[in-house]
C-alpha positions as CSV (number, residue, x, y, z in Angstrom):
1,M,-5.6,7.8,3.5
2,K,-3.7,5.6,4.6
3,N,-5.1,3.1,2.3
4,R,-4.0,5.1,-1.1
5,K,-3.7,3.1,-4.4
6,V,-2.6,5.5,-6.7
7,S,1.3,6.6,-6.4
8,F,1.0,10.5,-5.9
9,L,2.4,11.2,-10.0
10,V,-0.5,9.4,-11.0
11,Q,-3.0,11.2,-9.1
12,W,-1.8,14.7,-9.5
13,L,-1.1,14.2,-13.9
14,L,-4.9,12.5,-13.6
15,L,-6.4,15.4,-12.4
16,V,-3.9,18.1,-13.8
17,D,-5.0,16.1,-17.4
18,I,-8.7,16.2,-16.5
19,S,-8.6,20.4,-16.2
20,I,-6.7,20.7,-19.1
21,L,-9.0,18.6,-21.1
22,I,-12.4,20.6,-19.6
23,L,-10.8,23.4,-20.8
24,M,-10.2,22.8,-23.9
25,T,-13.4,21.2,-24.5
26,L,-14.7,24.9,-23.0
27,L,-12.9,26.4,-25.5
28,R,-13.8,24.1,-28.4
29,V,-17.4,24.9,-26.8
30,I,-16.4,28.9,-27.4
31,F,-15.4,27.8,-30.7
32,V,-19.1,26.6,-32.5
33,N,-20.4,30.0,-30.2
34,V,-17.7,32.8,-32.2
35,F,-17.9,31.0,-35.3
36,S,-21.3,29.4,-35.9
37,A,-22.2,26.8,-38.4
38,P,-22.8,28.4,-41.6
39,S,-26.3,27.2,-42.5
40,T,-25.7,24.6,-44.7
41,F,-24.1,22.6,-41.4
42,A,-27.0,24.0,-39.5
43,N,-27.6,20.1,-38.5
44,Y,-24.4,19.0,-38.0
45,P,-23.7,15.9,-36.1
46,K,-22.9,17.7,-32.6
47,F,-22.2,15.2,-30.2
48,S,-19.8,12.6,-32.3
49,T,-18.1,16.4,-33.0
50,F,-17.3,17.3,-29.6
51,F,-16.5,13.2,-28.7
52,L,-14.1,13.0,-31.7
53,G,-12.4,16.5,-30.5
54,A,-11.9,15.1,-27.1
55,R,-10.1,12.3,-28.5
56,F,-7.7,14.5,-30.8
57,D,-7.5,16.5,-27.2
58,C,-6.7,14.0,-25.0
59,R,-3.7,12.6,-27.1
60,D,-2.7,16.1,-27.0
61,I,-2.6,16.0,-23.3
62,A,-1.0,12.1,-23.2
63,I,1.8,13.8,-24.3
64,I,2.8,16.1,-22.4
65,S,2.2,13.8,-19.4
66,T,4.3,10.8,-20.6
67,L,7.2,12.9,-20.9
68,V,6.6,13.8,-17.5
69,F,6.1,10.4,-16.3
70,L,8.6,8.9,-18.2
71,L,10.8,11.0,-16.5
72,A,9.5,11.0,-13.0
73,L,10.4,7.5,-13.2
74,F,14.1,8.0,-12.0
75,T,13.9,8.9,-8.4
76,P,16.4,12.8,-8.7
77,L,13.9,14.0,-11.1
78,N,10.3,12.6,-9.4
79,P,8.9,16.0,-8.4
80,F,7.5,14.4,-5.0
81,K,10.5,13.1,-3.8
82,K,13.2,16.2,-5.2
83,A,14.1,19.3,-5.5
84,L,15.5,19.2,-9.3
85,G,12.7,16.9,-10.4
86,R,10.0,19.4,-9.2
87,K,12.0,22.0,-11.1
88,I,11.9,19.8,-14.6
89,S,8.4,18.9,-14.2
90,F,7.0,22.6,-14.2
91,T,9.1,23.9,-16.5
92,I,7.9,21.3,-18.6
93,W,4.2,22.2,-17.6
94,I,5.2,26.2,-18.2
95,L,6.7,25.3,-21.7
96,A,3.7,23.7,-22.4
97,A,1.3,26.0,-21.0
98,I,3.1,28.7,-23.4
99,L,2.6,26.6,-26.7
100,F,-0.8,25.6,-25.3
101,S,-2.3,29.2,-25.1
102,L,-0.2,30.4,-28.3
103,F,-1.4,27.8,-30.1
104,Y,-4.8,28.6,-29.3
105,I,-5.0,32.5,-30.1
106,V,-3.4,32.3,-33.1
107,D,-5.3,29.4,-33.9
108,F,-9.0,31.7,-33.2
109,A,-7.2,34.4,-34.9
110,N,-6.6,32.6,-38.3
111,Y,-10.4,31.1,-38.1
112,S,-11.5,34.6,-38.2
113,Y,-9.6,35.8,-41.2
114,L,-9.5,32.8,-42.8
115,Q,-12.4,30.2,-41.7
116,E,-9.5,27.7,-41.6
117,R,-7.8,25.7,-37.9
118,L,-4.2,26.8,-37.8
119,N,-2.2,24.8,-40.0
120,A,1.5,24.5,-41.5
121,D,0.4,27.1,-44.2
122,L,1.1,29.6,-41.4
123,L,4.6,28.8,-41.8
124,T,4.6,30.5,-45.2
125,L,3.2,33.7,-44.2
126,M,6.0,34.1,-41.6
127,E,8.0,33.7,-44.5
128,N,6.6,37.4,-44.9
129,S,7.7,38.7,-41.5
130,K,7.6,42.3,-41.8
131,D,4.0,42.2,-44.1
132,A,2.7,39.7,-41.4
133,A,3.5,41.4,-38.7
134,G,2.2,44.7,-40.0
135,M,-1.1,43.0,-40.7
136,V,-1.0,41.7,-37.9
137,W,-0.6,44.7,-35.5
138,Q,-3.3,46.4,-37.7
139,T,-6.0,43.5,-38.2
140,Y,-6.5,42.6,-34.1
141,P,-6.2,43.8,-30.8
142,V,-2.3,42.6,-30.7
143,I,-1.9,44.2,-26.6
144,W,-5.0,42.6,-25.7
145,L,-3.9,38.8,-27.4
146,L,-0.9,39.2,-25.4
147,I,-2.3,39.8,-22.3
148,L,-4.5,36.7,-23.0
149,W,-1.6,34.8,-23.9
150,I,-0.1,35.7,-20.0
151,V,-3.5,34.9,-18.2
152,G,-3.7,31.5,-20.5
153,V,0.0,30.9,-19.2
154,V,-1.1,31.6,-15.7
155,L,-3.7,29.4,-15.5
156,I,-2.4,26.4,-17.7
157,Y,0.7,27.1,-14.7
158,G,-1.6,27.5,-11.7
159,I,-3.8,24.5,-12.7
160,A,-0.6,22.1,-12.6
161,K,0.7,24.0,-9.2
162,F,-2.6,24.3,-7.3
163,W,-3.1,20.0,-8.0
164,F,0.1,19.1,-6.5
165,K,-0.1,20.6,-4.1
166,K,-3.1,19.5,-3.5
167,V,-1.9,15.8,-3.8
168,A,1.4,16.8,-1.8
169,K,-0.5,17.0,1.6
170,G,-0.8,13.7,1.4
171,I,2.7,12.9,1.0
172,D,2.7,11.8,4.8
173,F,0.7,8.8,3.8
174,P,2.9,6.4,1.3
175,V,1.5,4.8,-1.4
176,A,2.9,0.9,-0.9
177,K,5.3,0.1,-3.4
178,K,2.9,-2.9,-5.2
179,N,0.1,0.3,-5.9
180,R,2.7,2.5,-7.0
181,I,3.6,0.3,-9.6
182,I,0.4,-0.9,-10.5
183,S,-1.0,2.3,-10.7
184,G,2.0,3.2,-12.6
185,I,1.6,0.6,-15.2
186,A,-1.9,1.2,-15.3
187,F,-1.9,4.8,-15.8
188,F,0.6,4.7,-19.0
189,L,-1.1,2.1,-20.6
190,V,-4.3,4.7,-20.4
191,I,-2.0,7.2,-22.0
192,A,-0.5,5.1,-24.6
193,F,-3.6,4.2,-25.8
194,F,-4.7,8.3,-25.7
195,I,-1.7,8.9,-28.3
196,F,-2.4,5.9,-30.1
197,G,-6.0,7.7,-30.3
198,R,-8.6,4.0,-31.1
199,L,-8.5,0.2,-30.6
200,G,-7.3,-1.3,-33.9
201,Q,-4.8,-1.6,-36.4
202,Y,-4.6,2.0,-37.2
203,P,-4.1,5.1,-35.1
204,L,-6.6,8.4,-34.7
205,R,-5.6,10.6,-37.4
206,W,-6.4,14.1,-38.5
207,S,-8.8,12.7,-41.8
208,D,-10.9,11.2,-39.5
209,A,-12.3,14.4,-38.3
210,F,-13.4,14.3,-41.8
211,T,-15.3,11.4,-42.1
212,F,-18.4,13.3,-40.8
213,G,-18.9,14.8,-44.4
214,N,-19.2,17.8,-43.4
215,D,-16.3,20.9,-43.4
216,Y,-17.3,23.0,-40.7
217,A,-17.7,19.5,-38.3
218,A,-14.0,18.3,-38.8
219,K,-12.9,22.3,-38.3
220,V,-15.1,21.9,-35.3
221,S,-13.9,18.8,-33.9
222,L,-9.7,19.7,-34.4
223,N,-7.9,21.2,-32.2
224,P,-4.9,23.7,-33.2
225,F,-2.5,21.0,-32.2
226,Q,-3.4,18.5,-34.5
227,S,-4.6,20.7,-37.3
228,F,-0.9,22.4,-37.9
229,F,1.6,19.6,-36.9
230,S,-0.7,17.0,-38.9
231,S,0.1,19.5,-42.1
232,L,3.3,19.5,-41.4
233,K,4.4,16.1,-42.9
234,Y,3.1,17.2,-46.6
235,R,5.4,19.8,-47.1
236,K,8.5,17.6,-47.9
237,E,6.4,15.7,-50.8
238,H,8.2,14.8,-54.2
239,L,7.3,14.1,-57.9
240,N,6.7,10.9,-58.9
241,I,8.0,11.5,-62.8
242,A,6.6,7.5,-63.6
243,D,3.2,9.5,-62.5
244,V,4.0,12.6,-65.2
245,R,4.4,10.2,-67.6
246,K,1.2,7.9,-67.0
247,A,-0.5,11.5,-67.1
248,Y,0.9,12.6,-70.0
249,P,-1.7,10.8,-72.6
250,A,-4.7,12.2,-70.7
251,M,-2.8,15.8,-71.1
252,V,-2.3,15.7,-74.9
253,N,-6.3,15.3,-75.0
254,Y,-6.7,17.6,-73.0
255,L,-4.5,20.3,-74.2
256,N,-4.9,19.2,-77.7
257,I,-0.9,18.6,-78.4
258,E,-0.5,18.5,-81.9
259,H,3.3,17.2,-81.6
260,P,2.8,14.8,-78.7
261,D,5.7,13.6,-77.3
262,S,6.2,11.3,-73.9
263,N,10.4,11.7,-74.1
264,S,10.2,15.2,-73.8
265,L,6.9,16.0,-72.0
266,N,6.4,18.1,-74.5
267,Y,3.5,20.6,-73.6
268,T,3.5,23.5,-76.3
269,R,1.1,24.6,-78.3
270,V,2.1,27.8,-80.7
271,A,-1.1,30.6,-81.8
272,N,-0.1,32.7,-84.8
273,A,-2.3,35.5,-85.1
274,D,-0.5,38.3,-85.4
275,T,-2.3,41.7,-86.1
276,A,-0.8,45.2,-87.5
277,N,-2.9,46.7,-84.5
278,K,-1.7,46.1,-80.9
279,P,-4.5,46.4,-78.7
280,N,-3.2,47.1,-75.0
281,V,-3.8,44.4,-72.4
282,V,-4.7,45.3,-68.7
283,V,-5.1,42.8,-66.3
284,V,-6.5,43.8,-62.9
285,I,-6.0,40.9,-59.9
286,C,-8.3,42.1,-57.5
287,E,-8.3,41.2,-53.8
288,S,-10.4,38.5,-52.4
289,F,-13.1,39.3,-55.1
290,S,-15.2,36.3,-53.8
291,F,-17.9,35.9,-56.3
292,Y,-20.8,35.1,-54.3
293,K,-20.2,38.4,-51.8
294,S,-20.6,40.3,-55.5
295,S,-23.3,42.0,-57.4
296,M,-23.2,39.6,-60.8
297,S,-24.5,36.9,-58.3
298,G,-27.8,38.9,-57.0
299,N,-26.3,39.7,-54.4
300,K,-29.1,41.7,-52.4
301,L,-26.3,44.2,-50.6
302,D,-25.1,45.1,-54.0
303,P,-21.7,45.7,-52.5
304,T,-20.2,45.8,-56.5
305,P,-22.7,47.9,-58.7
306,Y,-20.0,49.5,-61.0
307,F,-18.1,46.4,-61.8
308,N,-22.1,45.0,-62.5
309,Q,-22.4,47.3,-65.3
310,M,-19.0,46.7,-66.7
311,C,-20.2,42.7,-66.9
312,K,-23.0,43.8,-68.5
313,N,-20.4,45.2,-71.6
314,G,-18.2,42.8,-71.7
315,I,-17.4,39.0,-71.4
316,L,-18.2,37.7,-68.5
317,F,-17.2,33.7,-67.3
318,D,-19.6,33.6,-64.4
319,R,-18.1,29.5,-63.6
320,C,-13.9,30.7,-63.2
321,F,-12.7,29.3,-60.4
322,T,-9.1,29.7,-58.6
323,P,-6.9,26.5,-58.3
324,S,-6.2,27.5,-55.0
325,Y,-6.5,29.7,-52.3
326,G,-3.9,32.2,-51.2
327,T,-2.4,35.6,-53.1
328,A,0.7,34.1,-54.1
329,R,-0.9,31.6,-55.3
330,G,-3.3,33.4,-57.4
331,V,-0.3,35.7,-59.1
332,W,1.3,32.8,-59.7
333,A,-1.8,30.8,-61.8
334,V,-2.4,34.1,-63.8
335,F,1.8,34.9,-64.5
336,T,2.7,31.5,-65.6
337,G,-0.7,29.2,-66.4
338,I,0.5,26.9,-64.1
339,P,-1.7,25.8,-60.8
340,D,0.5,26.4,-57.6
341,V,-0.1,23.0,-56.2
342,D,3.3,23.4,-54.6
343,L,2.9,21.2,-50.6
344,Q,5.9,22.8,-49.2
345,N,5.4,25.9,-49.9
346,T,3.4,28.4,-52.3
347,S,6.2,28.4,-56.2
348,S,7.0,31.4,-56.0
349,R,9.5,31.0,-52.7
350,N,10.5,27.8,-54.6
351,P,14.2,28.4,-55.5
352,K,13.5,25.7,-58.5
353,A,10.5,27.2,-59.6
354,V,11.6,31.1,-60.4
355,N,12.9,30.3,-63.8
356,Q,9.3,30.4,-65.5
357,H,8.2,31.1,-69.4
358,S,4.8,33.3,-69.2
359,I,2.5,34.6,-72.0
360,M,3.3,37.9,-70.9
361,N,6.9,37.7,-72.6
362,D,4.8,37.0,-75.7
363,F,3.7,40.2,-76.5
364,K,6.5,41.3,-78.2
365,G,6.7,45.4,-78.8
366,Y,5.1,46.1,-76.0
367,D,6.0,47.6,-72.7
368,K,5.2,45.3,-69.5
369,M,4.3,47.2,-66.3
370,Y,3.2,45.9,-62.7
371,F,1.4,48.1,-60.3
372,I,1.5,47.2,-56.3
373,G,0.4,50.1,-53.8
374,G,2.9,47.7,-51.1
375,S,5.8,45.9,-51.8
376,L,6.8,43.2,-54.5
377,S,9.2,41.8,-51.6
378,W,6.4,39.7,-50.2
379,A,6.0,35.7,-51.5
380,N,9.2,37.2,-53.7
381,I,7.0,38.3,-57.0
382,R,9.6,40.1,-57.1
383,G,12.1,37.8,-58.5
384,V,9.4,35.4,-60.4
385,L,8.2,38.6,-62.4
386,T,12.2,40.3,-62.5
387,N,13.3,37.3,-63.6
388,N,11.0,36.2,-66.5
389,V,10.0,39.3,-68.1
390,S,12.9,41.3,-69.6
391,D,12.3,45.2,-69.5
392,L,9.3,45.2,-67.0
393,H,8.8,48.2,-65.2
394,T,7.6,48.4,-61.6
395,F,5.7,50.2,-59.7
396,E,5.6,50.0,-55.6
397,Q,5.0,51.7,-52.7
398,D,7.5,54.4,-52.9
399,D,6.7,55.1,-56.9
400,Y,3.5,56.9,-55.5
401,D,2.5,60.1,-54.2
402,A,0.1,59.1,-52.0
403,P,0.5,58.3,-48.3
404,K,0.6,54.9,-47.0
405,I,-2.7,54.1,-45.6
406,D,-1.7,50.2,-44.0
407,V,0.6,47.5,-44.2
408,W,-0.4,47.0,-47.7
409,G,0.6,50.2,-48.5
410,V,-1.1,53.0,-50.7
411,S,-4.5,53.0,-51.1
412,D,-5.7,50.9,-55.0
413,K,-7.5,54.3,-55.6
414,N,-3.9,56.0,-56.1
415,V,-2.5,52.4,-57.5
416,F,-5.2,52.6,-60.3
417,L,-4.9,56.3,-60.9
418,K,-1.0,56.3,-61.3
419,A,-1.3,53.7,-63.4
420,N,-3.8,55.4,-65.9
421,Q,-1.4,58.7,-65.8
422,V,1.6,56.2,-66.8
423,F,-0.7,54.6,-69.4
424,A,-1.7,58.3,-70.9
425,Q,1.9,59.2,-71.7
426,Q,2.5,55.5,-73.1
427,K,3.8,55.9,-76.6
428,K,4.0,52.2,-77.4
429,P,1.7,49.2,-76.6
430,F,1.8,47.9,-73.2
431,M,1.1,45.1,-71.3
432,A,0.1,45.7,-67.8
433,I,-0.7,43.6,-64.7
434,I,-2.0,45.6,-61.4
435,Q,-2.2,44.3,-58.1
436,T,-4.8,45.2,-55.5
437,S,-5.1,45.0,-51.8
438,D,-7.7,47.1,-50.2
439,N,-10.2,44.3,-50.1
440,H,-8.0,42.5,-46.7
441,R,-8.1,43.0,-43.5
442,P,-7.9,45.9,-42.0
443,Y,-10.2,47.2,-44.4
444,T,-9.1,50.4,-43.8
445,I,-10.7,53.1,-46.0
446,P,-9.0,56.2,-46.5
447,D,-10.0,59.5,-44.8
448,E,-9.5,61.2,-48.2
449,D,-11.9,58.9,-50.0
450,K,-14.4,59.3,-46.3
451,N,-16.5,62.2,-48.3
452,T,-17.5,61.2,-51.9
453,F,-16.8,56.7,-50.8
454,K,-20.5,56.9,-48.4
455,V,-20.1,54.1,-45.8
456,K,-22.9,52.1,-45.4
457,N,-24.1,49.7,-42.2
458,A,-26.4,47.0,-42.6
459,S,-28.0,44.5,-40.1
460,D,-26.3,41.7,-39.0
461,K,-29.0,39.4,-40.2
462,E,-28.6,40.9,-44.1
463,L,-24.9,40.6,-43.9
464,H,-24.7,36.9,-42.9
465,E,-27.7,36.1,-45.5
466,N,-25.4,37.8,-48.0
467,G,-22.2,36.6,-47.1
468,F,-20.1,39.1,-44.9
469,D,-19.4,38.6,-41.4
470,N,-19.8,42.5,-40.8
471,N,-19.6,45.9,-41.8
472,P,-16.0,46.6,-42.3
473,E,-15.9,43.8,-44.5
474,Y,-18.7,45.0,-46.6
475,N,-17.7,48.3,-47.2
476,A,-13.6,46.9,-48.1
477,F,-15.4,44.9,-50.6
478,R,-17.7,48.9,-51.7
479,Y,-14.6,50.5,-51.9
480,T,-13.0,47.9,-54.2
481,D,-16.0,49.0,-56.8
482,F,-15.6,53.3,-56.1
483,C,-11.9,52.4,-56.9
484,Y,-12.5,50.4,-60.2
485,E,-15.3,53.0,-61.3
486,T,-12.5,55.7,-60.5
487,F,-10.2,54.0,-62.7
488,I,-12.4,52.9,-65.3
489,E,-14.0,56.7,-65.8
490,A,-10.5,58.3,-66.0
491,A,-9.3,56.0,-68.5
492,K,-12.7,56.9,-70.7
493,K,-11.3,60.2,-70.6
494,E,-7.6,59.4,-72.1
495,P,-7.2,58.1,-76.0
496,Y,-5.2,54.5,-74.7
497,F,-8.4,53.5,-73.3
498,K,-10.2,52.8,-76.9
499,N,-7.5,50.5,-77.9
500,T,-7.0,48.4,-74.8
501,I,-8.7,44.9,-73.0
502,F,-9.0,45.3,-69.6
503,V,-9.2,41.9,-67.5
504,F,-10.1,41.8,-64.5
505,V,-9.8,38.3,-61.8
506,G,-9.8,37.0,-58.5
507,D,-7.3,36.6,-57.1
508,H,-9.0,34.1,-54.8
509,G,-12.5,34.2,-52.7
510,I,-13.6,33.8,-49.5
511,R,-14.8,31.1,-47.5
512,G,-17.9,32.0,-46.3
513,D,-21.9,31.1,-45.9
514,A,-23.3,31.2,-50.1
515,N,-26.1,29.2,-49.7
516,T,-28.8,31.9,-50.7
517,M,-27.4,32.3,-54.2
518,Y,-25.9,28.8,-54.9
519,P,-26.3,25.3,-53.8
520,N,-24.5,23.7,-50.5
521,A,-21.7,22.5,-52.8
522,W,-20.6,26.0,-52.7
523,T,-20.4,26.9,-49.8
524,E,-19.5,23.2,-48.7
525,E,-16.7,23.3,-51.1
526,L,-16.5,26.4,-53.5
527,T,-17.3,29.9,-52.7
528,S,-13.0,30.2,-51.7
529,E,-12.1,29.7,-55.1
530,H,-14.9,31.2,-57.1
531,V,-14.0,34.4,-58.4
532,P,-15.0,36.7,-61.9
533,L,-13.3,36.7,-64.5
534,L,-14.7,39.7,-67.1
535,F,-13.1,40.9,-70.5
536,Y,-13.9,44.4,-70.8
537,S,-13.1,46.9,-74.2
538,P,-16.0,48.7,-75.0
539,G,-16.8,48.8,-78.8
540,H,-14.3,46.0,-79.3
541,I,-16.0,42.9,-77.4
542,Q,-18.9,41.5,-77.9
543,P,-21.4,41.4,-74.0
544,Q,-22.0,37.9,-73.2
545,V,-22.6,35.7,-69.9
546,I,-20.1,32.7,-70.6
547,H,-21.3,30.2,-67.8
548,H,-18.7,27.3,-69.2
549,I,-16.1,26.1,-66.3
550,A,-12.8,28.6,-66.8
551,S,-9.9,28.7,-64.4
552,Q,-7.7,31.3,-63.5
553,V,-4.5,29.8,-65.9
554,D,-7.0,30.1,-68.9
555,L,-6.8,34.2,-68.6
556,L,-3.3,35.6,-70.1
557,P,-4.4,32.6,-73.4
558,T,-7.8,34.0,-73.5
559,A,-6.4,37.6,-73.5
560,A,-3.7,37.2,-76.0
561,G,-6.3,35.7,-78.4
562,L,-8.2,38.7,-78.0
563,A,-4.8,40.9,-78.5
564,K,-3.6,38.6,-82.2
565,I,-0.7,37.8,-80.9
566,N,1.4,35.2,-81.5
567,Y,2.2,33.1,-78.2
568,T,3.6,29.6,-77.2
569,N,1.3,28.3,-74.7
570,T,3.5,25.6,-72.3
571,T,1.3,25.5,-69.5
572,L,-2.7,24.0,-69.2
573,G,-4.2,27.7,-69.6
574,H,-6.6,28.1,-72.6
575,D,-7.9,30.9,-75.1
576,L,-11.5,30.3,-73.5
577,L,-12.7,32.6,-76.7
578,S,-10.7,30.4,-79.1
579,P,-13.2,29.0,-81.5
580,Y,-11.5,25.1,-81.0
581,W,-12.8,25.4,-77.0
582,M,-15.9,27.4,-77.3
583,E,-16.9,23.8,-79.3
584,N,-14.9,21.6,-76.9
585,S,-15.4,23.2,-74.1
586,D,-17.2,20.6,-71.9
587,K,-14.4,18.1,-71.8
588,Y,-12.3,21.1,-69.7
589,G,-12.7,21.5,-65.9
590,A,-11.3,23.2,-63.3
591,L,-8.5,22.1,-61.4
592,I,-9.1,22.6,-57.1
593,Y,-5.9,22.6,-54.6
594,D,-7.0,22.4,-51.2
595,Y,-4.1,23.2,-49.5
596,V,-4.9,22.5,-45.9
597,S,-7.3,19.6,-46.4
598,K,-4.7,18.7,-48.9
599,S,-7.6,17.1,-51.4
600,I,-7.8,18.0,-55.2
601,G,-10.6,17.9,-57.2
602,V,-11.9,19.4,-60.6
603,V,-15.4,21.4,-61.3
604,K,-16.6,19.9,-64.4
605,D,-20.0,19.7,-65.7
606,S,-22.3,20.0,-63.4
607,V,-19.9,18.4,-60.1
608,Y,-17.3,19.1,-57.9
609,Y,-15.5,16.0,-57.2
610,S,-12.4,15.5,-55.2
611,F,-10.2,13.3,-52.8
612,G,-7.3,13.5,-50.9
613,I,-3.9,13.1,-52.3
614,Q,-2.7,10.7,-49.6
615,G,-5.7,9.0,-49.8
616,D,-6.8,10.0,-46.0
617,L,-10.1,11.4,-48.2
618,P,-12.4,9.4,-49.6
619,E,-13.9,10.5,-53.0
620,K,-16.5,12.9,-52.7
621,A,-18.6,14.0,-56.2
622,V,-21.5,16.6,-54.7
623,S,-23.3,18.8,-57.2
624,I,-23.0,22.3,-58.3
625,E,-26.2,22.8,-59.9
626,N,-28.9,22.0,-56.8
627,N,-28.4,20.1,-53.2
628,Q,-29.8,16.5,-54.9
629,P,-27.1,13.7,-54.2
630,I,-24.3,12.8,-57.2
631,N,-24.3,9.1,-57.8
632,L,-21.5,8.4,-60.0
633,D,-21.0,5.1,-61.7
634,A,-18.0,2.8,-61.7
635,N,-16.9,4.3,-65.1
636,K,-17.8,8.4,-64.7
637,K,-16.0,8.2,-61.1
638,A,-12.6,6.8,-62.7
639,Y,-13.4,9.5,-65.4
640,Y,-13.2,12.2,-62.9
641,H,-10.4,10.2,-61.3
642,N,-7.9,10.1,-63.6
643,L,-8.5,13.9,-64.9
644,T,-7.7,15.1,-61.6
645,N,-5.0,13.5,-60.9
646,S,-3.9,13.7,-64.4
647,L,-4.5,17.8,-63.9
648,Y,-2.6,17.8,-60.6
649,T,0.2,15.8,-61.9
650,T,1.0,17.6,-64.4
651,S,1.3,21.0,-62.7
652,S,3.0,19.7,-59.8
653,Y,5.7,18.7,-62.7
654,M,5.5,22.2,-64.2
655,L,6.4,24.4,-61.8
656,T,9.9,23.0,-62.1
657,H,9.5,22.0,-66.0
658,N,8.4,25.4,-67.5
659,K,11.7,27.2,-68.3
660,V,12.2,29.7,-70.4
661,K,13.6,28.6,-73.4
């Protein structure tokens, strides 16, 4: 004891740091056991993943230790010398324990829902605090999570207290000043190294997690602090107009702009095809409608048999993609025709983007309606719709003679039945959007439907092989099909049905294991964005399945083309059924924006090509046809890179430059 060579402060911090590192490693072990790797990631590099994860963990621990250490260099703030120092040091550890426990609990809950580590997009969700709180309360065991939070705080604080008492027992045997200085300098250098993360010119970065070329391995190696705080910096990016002008020539060709003007950046295309017979148009935005989970993909659980039958009597685009993940971004893309690539927030929340021209307004002489089972206040969707669509009739939770079933309002079935009732009474042609929500946690099946809708239970093996996590999710997906059937069968009994074009599109998909139905690239990259796009109007459209790449932004131009109305297109969508597009479909692709990894890409031909927005992630090309590697030559890489960058840059510009004329 008399020959101690390490200061008490350094001893204490080292013991606490090692204990917390062990705890974080155990949490990573729990993570991989709770959220097991999809089949495409079965052989992910486990040792390398955990080692990189430990480096991220060491950085976070070192930051807290640095704060305690530097304060303790002042004698009044040294916990082993003064009571004030003990109070301050333990206050820091208590605050760290509170944040540590909270971040991990929220991270696990977030991953169970979105299959994504905690990131700064949570701040966007929190802006709808009432809806978010309601969903959390109805979806998660909140009381148990609060208890777990308290246990985590007590545990980490207990670790710090336990080792302090152990080290303090030797306080009667002081450490020589020389040894205190040497051990202090050595400790500071060690924690500085862990904060920097590596030997070399550049520090350890979050993007190092993606060098494995394995999405699941990246998620395992990250911890909630690294993934959250690293994504914060992307919330304040600004548009460079020079980049927009540079992209303009490519967009002139891509959009077939007849009167290009690089000074005004004109993107306008006018369609003239007026008809005396104005058909009604009903757009259904389907919550979480993952294509791979549906019957159309060959899913053996056959969760959407009615919708599958509709597809056989309509025009189905089976390679349609949403530009990004999230309901607000999906609604935005449908309504405006612009991929929501806002880095700071969803565009509907951006005051600068509220003024938007939409083809919905070009349905002249039509009554316009929007139906939702909850409130349009979420994500400021109300502001976007009512600010830009004149005389829009909105139907929200209080407008239905039906009970609220959960945080999302009344059931989809009752929303559909109300819509059908309103449509049947219309004297003028109408254009309506119906937004569903039941295929969403907490996966509520209304009591009133439990006699007619029969719940089914599949084995864990069957569920996982067909892309479902559990039976509640599977039955919620089946219930949406029940709602579509209820709606369409009711509509068939009304006169308006024969002159109505119904359009169904997913607002987004859900990340999951689609490996039994599609090549690996879909599971690794595209399940969150792959959705069905169906145009259904028996007697008016020749049924077919179209395999060309399509995007959510193409919905309104195509619907307007089918309705044969005059419209002005100022954004990125195309009329997918126009002769020009059908003849030139091979030059088009679907932009994909991943706001979690901050990467952009394009699905085109048989390839998904992507790269990091800030250069943090390397370019990558994968086949969507098979599992064979893709080797693009320099010219092809340059082509895909330029197209992706042009679409992304133009989309960024359009978000705030698509104002109603």
